[in-house]
HTML snippet that shows the backbone in 3Dmol.js (N, CA, C, O; Angstrom):
<script src="https://3Dmol.org/build/3Dmol-min.js"></script>
<div id="view" style="width:600px;height:400px;position:relative"></div>
<script>
const pdb = `
ATOM      1  N   MET A   1     -11.514  -4.574  -4.432  1.00  0.00           N
ATOM      2  CA  MET A   1     -10.993  -3.090  -4.879  1.00  0.00           C
ATOM      3  C   MET A   1     -10.096  -2.913  -4.379  1.00  0.00           C
ATOM      4  O   MET A   1      -9.029  -2.659  -4.938  1.00  0.00           O
ATOM      5  N   LEU A   2     -10.390  -3.050  -2.446  1.00  0.00           N
ATOM      6  CA  LEU A   2      -9.242  -2.666  -1.842  1.00  0.00           C
ATOM      7  C   LEU A   2      -8.310  -3.425  -1.861  1.00  0.00           C
ATOM      8  O   LEU A   2      -7.148  -3.017  -1.864  1.00  0.00           O
ATOM      9  N   ILE A   3      -8.589  -4.507  -1.875  1.00  0.00           N
ATOM     10  CA  ILE A   3      -7.084  -5.788  -1.940  1.00  0.00           C
ATOM     11  C   ILE A   3      -6.138  -5.444  -2.844  1.00  0.00           C
ATOM     12  O   ILE A   3      -4.923  -5.436  -2.648  1.00  0.00           O
ATOM     13  N   ASN A   4      -7.211  -4.916  -4.693  1.00  0.00           N
ATOM     14  CA  ASN A   4      -5.967  -4.571  -5.352  1.00  0.00           C
ATOM     15  C   ASN A   4      -5.062  -3.208  -5.063  1.00  0.00           C
ATOM     16  O   ASN A   4      -3.886  -3.017  -5.373  1.00  0.00           O
ATOM     17  N   LEU A   5      -6.066  -2.236  -4.306  1.00  0.00           N
ATOM     18  CA  LEU A   5      -5.052  -0.789  -4.003  1.00  0.00           C
ATOM     19  C   LEU A   5      -4.059  -1.471  -2.746  1.00  0.00           C
ATOM     20  O   LEU A   5      -2.952  -0.932  -2.770  1.00  0.00           O
ATOM     21  N   ILE A   6      -4.159  -2.334  -1.849  1.00  0.00           N
ATOM     22  CA  ILE A   6      -2.982  -2.622  -1.378  1.00  0.00           C
ATOM     23  C   ILE A   6      -1.829  -3.449  -1.819  1.00  0.00           C
ATOM     24  O   ILE A   6      -0.731  -3.641  -1.297  1.00  0.00           O
ATOM     25  N   ASN A   7      -2.394  -3.910  -2.973  1.00  0.00           N
ATOM     26  CA  ASN A   7      -1.314  -4.968  -3.258  1.00  0.00           C
ATOM     27  C   ASN A   7      -0.335  -4.008  -4.400  1.00  0.00           C
ATOM     28  O   ASN A   7       0.818  -4.330  -4.688  1.00  0.00           O
ATOM     29  N   ILE A   8      -0.991  -2.870  -4.930  1.00  0.00           N
ATOM     30  CA  ILE A   8      -0.283  -1.614  -5.459  1.00  0.00           C
ATOM     31  C   ILE A   8       0.625  -1.089  -4.979  1.00  0.00           C
ATOM     32  O   ILE A   8       1.737  -0.854  -5.452  1.00  0.00           O
ATOM     33  N   SER A   9      -0.158  -0.693  -3.181  1.00  0.00           N
ATOM     34  CA  SER A   9       0.671  -0.064  -2.329  1.00  0.00           C
ATOM     35  C   SER A   9       1.987  -0.563  -1.996  1.00  0.00           C
ATOM     36  O   SER A   9       3.006   0.125  -1.935  1.00  0.00           O
ATOM     37  N   TYR A  10       1.879  -2.043  -1.745  1.00  0.00           N
ATOM     38  CA  TYR A  10       2.973  -2.609  -0.677  1.00  0.00           C
ATOM     39  C   TYR A  10       3.905  -2.797  -2.291  1.00  0.00           C
ATOM     40  O   TYR A  10       5.014  -2.274  -2.401  1.00  0.00           O
ATOM     41  N   SER A  11       3.383  -3.462  -3.255  1.00  0.00           N
ATOM     42  CA  SER A  11       4.730  -3.046  -4.369  1.00  0.00           C
ATOM     43  C   SER A  11       5.222  -2.044  -4.424  1.00  0.00           C
ATOM     44  O   SER A  11       6.439  -2.158  -4.571  1.00  0.00           O
ATOM     45  N   SER A  12       4.839  -0.932  -4.373  1.00  0.00           N
ATOM     46  CA  SER A  12       5.234   0.590  -5.053  1.00  0.00           C
ATOM     47  C   SER A  12       6.621   0.653  -3.846  1.00  0.00           C
ATOM     48  O   SER A  12       7.806   0.838  -4.121  1.00  0.00           O
ATOM     49  N   MET A  13       6.135   0.478  -2.756  1.00  0.00           N
ATOM     50  CA  MET A  13       6.704   0.979  -1.459  1.00  0.00           C
ATOM     51  C   MET A  13       8.328  -0.926  -1.792  1.00  0.00           C
ATOM     52  O   MET A  13       9.291  -1.415  -1.202  1.00  0.00           O
ATOM     53  N   LYS A  14       7.942  -1.035  -2.404  1.00  0.00           N
ATOM     54  CA  LYS A  14       8.939  -2.811  -2.410  1.00  0.00           C
ATOM     55  C   LYS A  14       9.959  -1.969  -3.646  1.00  0.00           C
ATOM     56  O   LYS A  14      11.189  -1.951  -3.688  1.00  0.00           O
ATOM     57  N   LEU A  15       9.021  -1.335  -4.550  1.00  0.00           N
ATOM     58  CA  LEU A  15       9.916  -1.160  -6.082  1.00  0.00           C
ATOM     59  C   LEU A  15      10.981   0.032  -6.087  1.00  0.00           C
ATOM     60  O   LEU A  15      12.013  -0.026  -6.755  1.00  0.00           O
ATOM     61  N   LEU A  16      10.536   1.421  -5.054  1.00  0.00           N
ATOM     62  CA  LEU A  16      11.069   2.581  -5.062  1.00  0.00           C
ATOM     63  C   LEU A  16      12.199   2.709  -4.746  1.00  0.00           C
ATOM     64  O   LEU A  16      12.971   3.477  -5.319  1.00  0.00           O
ATOM     65  N   PRO A  17      12.501   1.975  -3.772  1.00  0.00           N
ATOM     66  CA  PRO A  17      14.339   1.430  -3.427  1.00  0.00           C
ATOM     67  C   PRO A  17      14.924   1.267  -4.788  1.00  0.00           C
ATOM     68  O   PRO A  17      16.100   1.481  -5.085  1.00  0.00           O
ATOM     69  N   TYR A  18      14.189   0.955  -5.400  1.00  0.00           N
ATOM     70  CA  TYR A  18      14.997   0.165  -6.793  1.00  0.00           C
ATOM     71  C   TYR A  18      15.078   0.921  -8.335  1.00  0.00           C
ATOM     72  O   TYR A  18      15.593   0.608  -9.409  1.00  0.00           O
ATOM     73  N   VAL A  19      14.283   2.088  -7.842  1.00  0.00           N
ATOM     74  CA  VAL A  19      13.877   2.639  -8.832  1.00  0.00           C
ATOM     75  C   VAL A  19      14.630   4.131  -8.530  1.00  0.00           C
ATOM     76  O   VAL A  19      14.962   4.914  -9.420  1.00  0.00           O
ATOM     77  N   ASP A  20      14.798   4.318  -7.278  1.00  0.00           N
ATOM     78  CA  ASP A  20      15.122   6.218  -6.777  1.00  0.00           C
ATOM     79  C   ASP A  20      16.455   5.752  -5.950  1.00  0.00           C
ATOM     80  O   ASP A  20      16.528   5.068  -4.929  1.00  0.00           O
ATOM     81  N   ASP A  21      17.229   6.206  -6.544  1.00  0.00           N
ATOM     82  CA  ASP A  21      18.952   5.872  -5.229  1.00  0.00           C
ATOM     83  C   ASP A  21      18.910   6.630  -4.515  1.00  0.00           C
ATOM     84  O   ASP A  21      19.806   6.596  -3.672  1.00  0.00           O
ATOM     85  N   LYS A  22      17.854   7.778  -4.406  1.00  0.00           N
ATOM     86  CA  LYS A  22      17.794   8.285  -2.516  1.00  0.00           C
ATOM     87  C   LYS A  22      17.093   7.400  -1.854  1.00  0.00           C
ATOM     88  O   LYS A  22      16.925   7.647  -0.660  1.00  0.00           O
ATOM     89  N   PHE A  23      16.615   6.401  -2.295  1.00  0.00           N
ATOM     90  CA  PHE A  23      16.242   5.588  -1.260  1.00  0.00           C
ATOM     91  C   PHE A  23      16.726   3.827  -1.072  1.00  0.00           C
ATOM     92  O   PHE A  23      16.041   2.900  -0.640  1.00  0.00           O
ATOM     93  N   ALA A  24      18.017   3.816  -1.526  1.00  0.00           N
ATOM     94  CA  ALA A  24      18.630   2.820  -1.626  1.00  0.00           C
ATOM     95  C   ALA A  24      19.249   2.325  -0.341  1.00  0.00           C
ATOM     96  O   ALA A  24      20.011   1.359  -0.350  1.00  0.00           O
ATOM     97  N   GLY A  25      19.027   2.781   0.436  1.00  0.00           N
ATOM     98  CA  GLY A  25      19.030   2.601   2.146  1.00  0.00           C
ATOM     99  C   GLY A  25      18.109   1.689   2.740  1.00  0.00           C
ATOM    100  O   GLY A  25      18.273   1.266   3.885  1.00  0.00           O
ATOM    101  N   TYR A  26      16.988   1.315   1.895  1.00  0.00           N
ATOM    102  CA  TYR A  26      15.881   0.787   2.630  1.00  0.00           C
ATOM    103  C   TYR A  26      15.304  -0.410   1.275  1.00  0.00           C
ATOM    104  O   TYR A  26      14.210  -0.922   1.036  1.00  0.00           O
ATOM    105  N   ARG A  27      16.349  -0.474   0.768  1.00  0.00           N
ATOM    106  CA  ARG A  27      16.242  -1.932   0.138  1.00  0.00           C
ATOM    107  C   ARG A  27      15.965  -3.308   0.625  1.00  0.00           C
ATOM    108  O   ARG A  27      15.366  -4.233   0.077  1.00  0.00           O
ATOM    109  N   ASN A  28      16.566  -3.220   1.834  1.00  0.00           N
ATOM    110  CA  ASN A  28      16.595  -4.324   2.320  1.00  0.00           C
ATOM    111  C   ASN A  28      15.778  -4.161   3.773  1.00  0.00           C
ATOM    112  O   ASN A  28      15.933  -4.965   4.692  1.00  0.00           O
ATOM    113  N   LYS A  29      15.113  -3.298   3.827  1.00  0.00           N
ATOM    114  CA  LYS A  29      14.156  -2.835   5.025  1.00  0.00           C
ATOM    115  C   LYS A  29      12.675  -3.590   5.014  1.00  0.00           C
ATOM    116  O   LYS A  29      12.278  -4.048   3.943  1.00  0.00           O
ATOM    117  N   SER A  30      11.907  -3.711   6.141  1.00  0.00           N
ATOM    118  CA  SER A  30      10.635  -3.688   5.990  1.00  0.00           C
ATOM    119  C   SER A  30      10.142  -2.535   5.139  1.00  0.00           C
ATOM    120  O   SER A  30      10.756  -1.474   5.033  1.00  0.00           O
ATOM    121  N   VAL A  31       8.810  -2.856   4.444  1.00  0.00           N
ATOM    122  CA  VAL A  31       7.776  -1.916   3.966  1.00  0.00           C
ATOM    123  C   VAL A  31       7.560  -1.022   5.222  1.00  0.00           C
ATOM    124  O   VAL A  31       7.815   0.172   5.071  1.00  0.00           O
ATOM    125  N   GLN A  32       7.178  -1.388   6.295  1.00  0.00           N
ATOM    126  CA  GLN A  32       6.596  -1.006   7.246  1.00  0.00           C
ATOM    127  C   GLN A  32       7.671   0.583   8.253  1.00  0.00           C
ATOM    128  O   GLN A  32       7.275   1.516   8.951  1.00  0.00           O
ATOM    129  N   ASP A  33       9.309   0.065   7.718  1.00  0.00           N
ATOM    130  CA  ASP A  33      10.138   0.912   8.092  1.00  0.00           C
ATOM    131  C   ASP A  33      10.048   2.120   7.141  1.00  0.00           C
ATOM    132  O   ASP A  33       9.899   3.216   7.681  1.00  0.00           O
ATOM    133  N   PHE A  34      10.127   2.060   5.622  1.00  0.00           N
ATOM    134  CA  PHE A  34      10.219   2.549   4.459  1.00  0.00           C
ATOM    135  C   PHE A  34       9.191   3.707   4.175  1.00  0.00           C
ATOM    136  O   PHE A  34       9.347   4.791   3.615  1.00  0.00           O
ATOM    137  N   ARG A  35       7.742   2.932   4.927  1.00  0.00           N
ATOM    138  CA  ARG A  35       6.624   3.675   5.027  1.00  0.00           C
ATOM    139  C   ARG A  35       6.439   4.852   6.095  1.00  0.00           C
ATOM    140  O   ARG A  35       5.707   5.830   5.941  1.00  0.00           O
ATOM    141  N   PHE A  36       7.288   4.558   7.274  1.00  0.00           N
ATOM    142  CA  PHE A  36       7.394   5.366   8.343  1.00  0.00           C
ATOM    143  C   PHE A  36       8.682   6.627   7.882  1.00  0.00           C
ATOM    144  O   PHE A  36       8.697   7.820   8.186  1.00  0.00           O
ATOM    145  N   ALA A  37       9.477   6.002   7.227  1.00  0.00           N
ATOM    146  CA  ALA A  37      10.421   7.465   6.953  1.00  0.00           C
ATOM    147  C   ALA A  37       9.972   8.371   5.998  1.00  0.00           C
ATOM    148  O   ALA A  37      10.292   9.548   6.167  1.00  0.00           O
ATOM    149  N   LEU A  38       9.195   8.029   4.883  1.00  0.00           N
ATOM    150  CA  LEU A  38       8.468   8.571   4.242  1.00  0.00           C
ATOM    151  C   LEU A  38       7.481   9.360   4.896  1.00  0.00           C
ATOM    152  O   LEU A  38       7.431  10.492   4.416  1.00  0.00           O
ATOM    153  N   SER A  39       6.853   9.200   5.623  1.00  0.00           N
ATOM    154  CA  SER A  39       5.498   9.851   6.247  1.00  0.00           C
ATOM    155  C   SER A  39       6.616  10.629   6.980  1.00  0.00           C
ATOM    156  O   SER A  39       6.597  11.835   6.733  1.00  0.00           O
ATOM    157  N   GLU A  40       7.551  10.228   7.794  1.00  0.00           N
ATOM    158  CA  GLU A  40       8.045  11.288   8.853  1.00  0.00           C
ATOM    159  C   GLU A  40       8.899  12.577   7.677  1.00  0.00           C
ATOM    160  O   GLU A  40       8.976  13.727   8.108  1.00  0.00           O
ATOM    161  N   GLY A  41       9.325  12.350   6.637  1.00  0.00           N
ATOM    162  CA  GLY A  41       9.316  13.302   5.410  1.00  0.00           C
ATOM    163  C   GLY A  41       8.647  14.205   5.226  1.00  0.00           C
ATOM    164  O   GLY A  41       8.818  15.399   5.472  1.00  0.00           O
ATOM    165  N   ILE A  42       7.624  13.523   4.656  1.00  0.00           N
ATOM    166  CA  ILE A  42       6.627  14.280   4.296  1.00  0.00           C
ATOM    167  C   ILE A  42       5.549  15.042   5.614  1.00  0.00           C
ATOM    168  O   ILE A  42       4.753  15.949   5.369  1.00  0.00           O
ATOM    169  N   ARG A  43       5.655  14.734   6.305  1.00  0.00           N
ATOM    170  CA  ARG A  43       4.870  15.644   7.415  1.00  0.00           C
ATOM    171  C   ARG A  43       5.951  16.511   7.967  1.00  0.00           C
ATOM    172  O   ARG A  43       5.631  17.235   8.911  1.00  0.00           O
ATOM    173  N   SER A  44       6.984  16.548   7.601  1.00  0.00           N
ATOM    174  CA  SER A  44       7.743  17.653   8.161  1.00  0.00           C
ATOM    175  C   SER A  44       8.315  18.499   6.805  1.00  0.00           C
ATOM    176  O   SER A  44       8.976  19.520   6.995  1.00  0.00           O
ATOM    177  N   GLN A  45       7.999  17.975   5.280  1.00  0.00           N
ATOM    178  CA  GLN A  45       8.165  19.126   4.429  1.00  0.00           C
ATOM    179  C   GLN A  45       6.719  20.029   4.736  1.00  0.00           C
ATOM    180  O   GLN A  45       6.769  21.257   4.793  1.00  0.00           O
ATOM    181  N   VAL A  46       5.533  19.331   4.910  1.00  0.00           N
ATOM    182  CA  VAL A  46       4.045  20.119   5.350  1.00  0.00           C
ATOM    183  C   VAL A  46       4.004  20.630   6.420  1.00  0.00           C
ATOM    184  O   VAL A  46       2.948  21.264   6.409  1.00  0.00           O
ATOM    185  N   PHE A  47       4.730  20.841   7.850  1.00  0.00           N
ATOM    186  CA  PHE A  47       4.939  21.909   8.174  1.00  0.00           C
ATOM    187  C   PHE A  47       5.756  22.701   8.199  1.00  0.00           C
ATOM    188  O   PHE A  47       5.315  23.834   8.389  1.00  0.00           O
ATOM    189  N   PHE A  48       7.267  22.589   8.039  1.00  0.00           N
ATOM    190  CA  PHE A  48       7.656  23.471   7.125  1.00  0.00           C
ATOM    191  C   PHE A  48       7.313  24.658   6.051  1.00  0.00           C
ATOM    192  O   PHE A  48       7.480  25.865   6.224  1.00  0.00           O
ATOM    193  N   ALA A  49       6.789  23.996   4.898  1.00  0.00           N
ATOM    194  CA  ALA A  49       6.042  24.746   4.407  1.00  0.00           C
ATOM    195  C   ALA A  49       4.797  25.776   4.939  1.00  0.00           C
ATOM    196  O   ALA A  49       4.754  27.002   4.833  1.00  0.00           O
ATOM    197  N   THR A  50       3.933  24.980   5.467  1.00  0.00           N
ATOM    198  CA  THR A  50       3.044  25.921   6.218  1.00  0.00           C
ATOM    199  C   THR A  50       3.274  26.368   6.935  1.00  0.00           C
ATOM    200  O   THR A  50       2.375  27.145   7.259  1.00  0.00           O
ATOM    201  N   PHE A  51       4.501  26.414   7.862  1.00  0.00           N
ATOM    202  CA  PHE A  51       5.145  27.152   8.651  1.00  0.00           C
ATOM    203  C   PHE A  51       5.842  29.222   8.210  1.00  0.00           C
ATOM    204  O   PHE A  51       5.735  30.352   8.685  1.00  0.00           O
ATOM    205  N   VAL A  52       6.586  28.424   6.892  1.00  0.00           N
ATOM    206  CA  VAL A  52       7.123  29.779   5.986  1.00  0.00           C
ATOM    207  C   VAL A  52       6.369  30.383   4.911  1.00  0.00           C
ATOM    208  O   VAL A  52       6.744  31.196   4.067  1.00  0.00           O
ATOM    209  N   GLU A  53       4.626  29.552   5.187  1.00  0.00           N
ATOM    210  CA  GLU A  53       3.754  30.384   4.230  1.00  0.00           C
ATOM    211  C   GLU A  53       3.297  31.345   5.116  1.00  0.00           C
ATOM    212  O   GLU A  53       3.525  32.520   4.828  1.00  0.00           O
ATOM    213  N   LYS A  54       2.510  31.004   6.454  1.00  0.00           N
ATOM    214  CA  LYS A  54       2.376  31.565   7.014  1.00  0.00           C
ATOM    215  C   LYS A  54       3.148  32.661   7.659  1.00  0.00           C
ATOM    216  O   LYS A  54       2.765  33.800   7.390  1.00  0.00           O
ATOM    217  N   VAL A  55       4.161  32.531   8.456  1.00  0.00           N
ATOM    218  CA  VAL A  55       4.890  33.738   8.227  1.00  0.00           C
ATOM    219  C   VAL A  55       5.369  34.842   7.377  1.00  0.00           C
ATOM    220  O   VAL A  55       5.640  35.981   7.758  1.00  0.00           O
ATOM    221  N   GLU A  56       5.457  34.268   5.916  1.00  0.00           N
ATOM    222  CA  GLU A  56       5.278  35.483   4.563  1.00  0.00           C
ATOM    223  C   GLU A  56       3.934  35.912   4.790  1.00  0.00           C
ATOM    224  O   GLU A  56       3.631  36.890   4.106  1.00  0.00           O
ATOM    225  N   ASN A  57       3.207  35.561   5.400  1.00  0.00           N
ATOM    226  CA  ASN A  57       1.627  36.182   4.794  1.00  0.00           C
ATOM    227  C   ASN A  57       1.368  37.331   6.103  1.00  0.00           C
ATOM    228  O   ASN A  57       0.927  38.477   6.023  1.00  0.00           O
ATOM    229  N   GLN A  58       1.866  36.474   7.443  1.00  0.00           N
ATOM    230  CA  GLN A  58       1.515  37.549   8.663  1.00  0.00           C
ATOM    231  C   GLN A  58       2.951  38.124   9.258  1.00  0.00           C
ATOM    232  O   GLN A  58       2.750  39.105   9.974  1.00  0.00           O
ATOM    233  N   ILE A  59       3.779  37.909   9.191  1.00  0.00           N
ATOM    234  CA  ILE A  59       4.533  38.860  10.062  1.00  0.00           C
ATOM    235  C   ILE A  59       5.435  39.241   8.873  1.00  0.00           C
ATOM    236  O   ILE A  59       5.677  40.416   9.145  1.00  0.00           O
ATOM    237  N   LYS A  60       6.045  38.989   7.787  1.00  0.00           N
ATOM    238  CA  LYS A  60       6.652  39.818   6.726  1.00  0.00           C
ATOM    239  C   LYS A  60       8.173  39.776   7.596  1.00  0.00           C
ATOM    240  O   LYS A  60       8.870  40.730   7.247  1.00  0.00           O
ATOM    241  N   SER A  61       8.675  39.119   8.377  1.00  0.00           N
ATOM    242  CA  SER A  61      10.218  39.120   8.821  1.00  0.00           C
ATOM    243  C   SER A  61      10.987  38.723   8.067  1.00  0.00           C
ATOM    244  O   SER A  61      10.893  37.513   7.859  1.00  0.00           O
ATOM    245  N   ILE A  62      11.792  39.270   7.506  1.00  0.00           N
ATOM    246  CA  ILE A  62      13.110  39.101   6.498  1.00  0.00           C
ATOM    247  C   ILE A  62      14.042  38.052   7.199  1.00  0.00           C
ATOM    248  O   ILE A  62      14.689  37.220   6.563  1.00  0.00           O
ATOM    249  N   SER A  63      14.052  38.152   8.406  1.00  0.00           N
ATOM    250  CA  SER A  63      14.712  36.908   8.986  1.00  0.00           C
ATOM    251  C   SER A  63      14.415  35.945   9.317  1.00  0.00           C
ATOM    252  O   SER A  63      15.039  34.941   8.976  1.00  0.00           O
ATOM    253  N   VAL A  64      13.224  35.899  10.198  1.00  0.00           N
ATOM    254  CA  VAL A  64      13.181  34.738  10.145  1.00  0.00           C
ATOM    255  C   VAL A  64      12.029  34.076   8.855  1.00  0.00           C
ATOM    256  O   VAL A  64      11.350  33.065   9.030  1.00  0.00           O
ATOM    257  N   ILE A  65      12.025  34.649   7.984  1.00  0.00           N
ATOM    258  CA  ILE A  65      12.231  33.943   6.598  1.00  0.00           C
ATOM    259  C   ILE A  65      13.075  33.234   6.003  1.00  0.00           C
ATOM    260  O   ILE A  65      12.991  32.029   5.765  1.00  0.00           O
ATOM    261  N   ASN A  66      14.279  34.268   5.630  1.00  0.00           N
ATOM    262  CA  ASN A  66      15.602  33.566   5.102  1.00  0.00           C
ATOM    263  C   ASN A  66      16.148  32.367   6.201  1.00  0.00           C
ATOM    264  O   ASN A  66      16.810  31.434   5.746  1.00  0.00           O
ATOM    265  N   ALA A  67      15.829  32.433   7.731  1.00  0.00           N
ATOM    266  CA  ALA A  67      16.389  31.294   8.745  1.00  0.00           C
ATOM    267  C   ALA A  67      15.410  30.052   8.130  1.00  0.00           C
ATOM    268  O   ALA A  67      16.027  29.006   7.928  1.00  0.00           O
ATOM    269  N   SER A  68      14.152  30.034   7.849  1.00  0.00           N
ATOM    270  CA  SER A  68      13.517  29.229   7.054  1.00  0.00           C
ATOM    271  C   SER A  68      13.669  28.403   5.856  1.00  0.00           C
ATOM    272  O   SER A  68      13.787  27.197   5.637  1.00  0.00           O
ATOM    273  N   LYS A  69      13.614  29.723   4.994  1.00  0.00           N
ATOM    274  CA  LYS A  69      14.700  29.075   3.994  1.00  0.00           C
ATOM    275  C   LYS A  69      15.951  28.872   4.011  1.00  0.00           C
ATOM    276  O   LYS A  69      16.275  28.542   2.870  1.00  0.00           O
ATOM    277  N   LEU A  70      16.923  28.893   4.759  1.00  0.00           N
ATOM    278  CA  LEU A  70      18.058  28.264   4.855  1.00  0.00           C
ATOM    279  C   LEU A  70      18.011  26.990   5.494  1.00  0.00           C
ATOM    280  O   LEU A  70      18.959  26.221   5.655  1.00  0.00           O
ATOM    281  N   PHE A  71      16.782  26.829   5.857  1.00  0.00           N
ATOM    282  CA  PHE A  71      17.015  25.227   7.044  1.00  0.00           C
ATOM    283  C   PHE A  71      16.834  24.771   6.041  1.00  0.00           C
ATOM    284  O   PHE A  71      17.773  24.296   5.404  1.00  0.00           O
ATOM    285  N   LEU A  72      15.293  24.764   5.471  1.00  0.00           N
ATOM    286  CA  LEU A  72      14.537  24.191   4.359  1.00  0.00           C
ATOM    287  C   LEU A  72      15.756  24.167   3.189  1.00  0.00           C
ATOM    288  O   LEU A  72      15.574  23.080   2.641  1.00  0.00           O
ATOM    289  N   HIS A  73      16.416  24.540   2.811  1.00  0.00           N
ATOM    290  CA  HIS A  73      17.581  24.525   1.964  1.00  0.00           C
ATOM    291  C   HIS A  73      18.645  23.400   2.321  1.00  0.00           C
ATOM    292  O   HIS A  73      18.874  22.430   1.599  1.00  0.00           O
ATOM    293  N   ARG A  74      19.187  23.632   3.385  1.00  0.00           N
ATOM    294  CA  ARG A  74      20.123  23.032   3.770  1.00  0.00           C
ATOM    295  C   ARG A  74      19.661  21.411   4.431  1.00  0.00           C
ATOM    296  O   ARG A  74      20.416  20.470   4.676  1.00  0.00           O
ATOM    297  N   SER A  75      18.203  21.490   4.600  1.00  0.00           N
ATOM    298  CA  SER A  75      17.954  19.772   4.902  1.00  0.00           C
ATOM    299  C   SER A  75      17.295  19.305   3.570  1.00  0.00           C
ATOM    300  O   SER A  75      16.638  18.273   3.709  1.00  0.00           O
ATOM    301  N   GLY A  76      17.315  19.775   2.431  1.00  0.00           N
ATOM    302  CA  GLY A  76      17.151  19.444   1.399  1.00  0.00           C
ATOM    303  C   GLY A  76      15.371  19.356   0.919  1.00  0.00           C
ATOM    304  O   GLY A  76      14.860  18.835  -0.072  1.00  0.00           O
ATOM    305  N   TYR A  77      14.786  20.047   2.004  1.00  0.00           N
ATOM    306  CA  TYR A  77      13.145  20.100   1.619  1.00  0.00           C
ATOM    307  C   TYR A  77      12.506  21.187   0.841  1.00  0.00           C
ATOM    308  O   TYR A  77      11.319  21.310   0.540  1.00  0.00           O
ATOM    309  N   ALA A  78      13.769  22.147   0.504  1.00  0.00           N
ATOM    310  CA  ALA A  78      12.834  23.117  -0.136  1.00  0.00           C
ATOM    311  C   ALA A  78      12.252  22.865  -1.524  1.00  0.00           C
ATOM    312  O   ALA A  78      12.734  22.197  -2.438  1.00  0.00           O
ATOM    313  N   SER A  79      11.129  23.537  -1.477  1.00  0.00           N
ATOM    314  CA  SER A  79      10.566  23.286  -3.084  1.00  0.00           C
ATOM    315  C   SER A  79      11.244  23.997  -4.071  1.00  0.00           C
ATOM    316  O   SER A  79      12.431  24.059  -3.750  1.00  0.00           O
ATOM    317  N   SER A  80      11.029  24.550  -5.108  1.00  0.00           N
ATOM    318  CA  SER A  80      11.582  25.051  -6.109  1.00  0.00           C
ATOM    319  C   SER A  80      11.043  25.971  -6.280  1.00  0.00           C
ATOM    320  O   SER A  80      11.221  26.543  -7.355  1.00  0.00           O
ATOM    321  N   LYS A  81       9.926  26.664  -5.070  1.00  0.00           N
ATOM    322  CA  LYS A  81       9.314  28.081  -5.079  1.00  0.00           C
ATOM    323  C   LYS A  81      10.516  28.692  -4.372  1.00  0.00           C
ATOM    324  O   LYS A  81      11.237  29.593  -4.800  1.00  0.00           O
ATOM    325  N   PHE A  82      10.618  27.954  -3.054  1.00  0.00           N
ATOM    326  CA  PHE A  82      11.938  28.668  -2.130  1.00  0.00           C
ATOM    327  C   PHE A  82      13.184  28.662  -2.681  1.00  0.00           C
ATOM    328  O   PHE A  82      13.950  29.496  -2.198  1.00  0.00           O
ATOM    329  N   LYS A  83      13.735  27.770  -3.795  1.00  0.00           N
ATOM    330  CA  LYS A  83      14.934  27.304  -4.102  1.00  0.00           C
ATOM    331  C   LYS A  83      15.198  28.844  -4.976  1.00  0.00           C
ATOM    332  O   LYS A  83      16.337  29.305  -5.053  1.00  0.00           O
ATOM    333  N   ASN A  84      14.163  29.455  -5.522  1.00  0.00           N
ATOM    334  CA  ASN A  84      13.855  30.246  -6.698  1.00  0.00           C
ATOM    335  C   ASN A  84      14.188  31.768  -5.753  1.00  0.00           C
ATOM    336  O   ASN A  84      14.962  32.635  -6.158  1.00  0.00           O
ATOM    337  N   ASN A  85      13.600  31.827  -4.747  1.00  0.00           N
ATOM    338  CA  ASN A  85      13.622  33.216  -4.171  1.00  0.00           C
ATOM    339  C   ASN A  85      14.522  32.950  -2.750  1.00  0.00           C
ATOM    340  O   ASN A  85      14.342  33.497  -1.662  1.00  0.00           O
ATOM    341  N   PHE A  86      15.562  31.917  -3.114  1.00  0.00           N
ATOM    342  CA  PHE A  86      16.723  32.169  -1.793  1.00  0.00           C
ATOM    343  C   PHE A  86      17.660  32.745  -1.587  1.00  0.00           C
ATOM    344  O   PHE A  86      18.484  32.613  -2.493  1.00  0.00           O
ATOM    345  N   HIS A  87      18.043  33.510  -0.600  1.00  0.00           N
ATOM    346  CA  HIS A  87      19.058  34.742  -0.948  1.00  0.00           C
ATOM    347  C   HIS A  87      19.748  33.780   0.447  1.00  0.00           C
ATOM    348  O   HIS A  87      19.043  33.502   1.416  1.00  0.00           O
ATOM    349  N   GLU A  88      20.999  33.413   0.360  1.00  0.00           N
ATOM    350  CA  GLU A  88      21.850  33.493   1.565  1.00  0.00           C
ATOM    351  C   GLU A  88      22.972  34.398   2.015  1.00  0.00           C
ATOM    352  O   GLU A  88      23.511  34.217   3.107  1.00  0.00           O
TER     353      GLU A  88
END
`;
const viewer = $3Dmol.createViewer("view");
viewer.addModel(pdb, "pdb");
viewer.setStyle({}, {cartoon: {color: "spectrum"}});
viewer.zoomTo();
viewer.render();
</script>
């Protein structure tokens, strides 16, 4: 079962750049490079989403919240929750 899971993961990493044009730059790169880039993106999204959530719950600072949302929006990491509440 583990070998099947590894094969499915590898195939997905090889096919995703051909399915989604956002990842077209990784078509000729190794799976390890692509996996590293994806993990970095996921890690930064989780960090900033957690940061903004904690700021909203604890500090309630409008300027910090708006600056964080602006950063997330401009860097393309804003979820639909943040985009709907975003005010520049």
